[in-house]
Residue, then its C-alpha position, 0 to 999 in steps of 0.5 A: m858646157t853642162r846644163i847647170a853651167r848654162l843655167t848659172i850664166a843665164a841667171l847672172l846675165l838676167a840679174e845684170a839686165a835688171t841693174p844696167a848701172l853695174a858692169l858684170g863683176t861689179y857689186a857696187e859703184g859710188q862716191v865717198y869722202l876718203t881720208v887717205r892714210k897710206f898709199e904705195s905701189s905693189g906687185i911685180i907681175f900685176e902692178s897696182w897701187e894700194g892704200t888705206g883710208e878712213l871714211v865715215t860710218v855709223d853704229r846702228s846699235e847706238n842708243c840715241k834719239q831718232e825723233e830728235n835727230e840725235c842719231y848717230t855719232p859719226k865714226k871713222e872706218m879704216i878701209s883698204f883700197s886699190v888703184r890700177p896704175e893705168t887709170d887716167g893715164g897714171k894721173l889718178a895714182a899721182e893725185i892721190q899720192k899728193n893727198i896723203n892725210k887729206e880728205i878727198l871725194v873719190a869715185y869707186r867700184i867694188h868688185r864681186i870677186e877680187a880682180a887679179a891685178l888688185s889686192t882689194d875688192f874696193e877699187v878707186t876709179g877717179l878723184l873729183e875736183m871740189q867746187d865752190r859754187l853750183a854748176a850752171d846746169l844744176p838747179a838750186k832746188k831739186v825735189t822729188r816725191k816724198t816716200g815717208a808717211k811717218r815724218n818729213f823734215s829738213v837738215l842742213g848738211r852734206v852727203v859723204h857717201l852714196e853708192y848704187a849696189g845690188t844684183a836683181v834689186g838695186t838701191y842707192e844707199g848713203i850716209y849724210i851729215d847733219q852739221q847742226k846736230g853733229k850727227a850722221h845718218p844712213f839713207s836710201i834714195t828711191d829716185s835715180d834722178m835724185a841720186a844723179h843730182i846728189y852725185k853732182v852736189m857732193a863736190l860742193r864745199k858748202d853745206y846744203n839743205l836736205g829734205i828727209s822723208q822717214a817711212f814706217v817700212t822700208g821694203v827693199r831699201k836698207s834705210d827707212y830714210d829717203i832724200f826727197e829734196v836738195n835745196m841750196n837756199e832755204p830749208a827743204g819741204a817748204a810750200d812753194p808760194q801760190p800766185p794771188e787769186t785773180k778776180p774776174d773783170a767787173k761786167 
């Protein structure tokens, strides 16, 4: 093995060590709402299931009023995806086939290099069951620190896309829908515990309150929006009630 080859492999291993959430060969992992439009088996030597589906995206060049929370108009983007026939003992492909033209919540992995057994680099790895109520082990209110010095506000809606991506520096990136405005907006998450919580609440059929923190600068984030709170019962950002002041006993 040449010195250059050894250095290249070492660099890849160091990059993976910096992002333990991603396996070698994986560029991104996440969850997204996907409306499946086509799904069929393909291949002889390497068999796989191949499909197309629509997911929500936005056009960042759109001229809109960000200060009025009027950004952005939700758009549908068509993507191609693959499913390994052996995933979950073949149950995953069978369930997706039952949901043609329906919106489903899927887990996925994006490969850095297209896998030999797949026709795309976007692999659907799981189908998440939708829930009518919050799981017993999840809090109705999850809060982390606010990262935005520009403004902080609450929207009623839901997260429709969230992924962990990157190599040397990884970030959580996603899109939420503001149901009251009918708008969609990209966001980043800087707290891994909050990201793990949102992955779980994405399976809820109901909307919830999102606390949005907007920063003046983004740094390594792709968006200047960050989520600092998820609240099932009331608008995010409300101050917690303070206990009444107690007076010392009279002497």
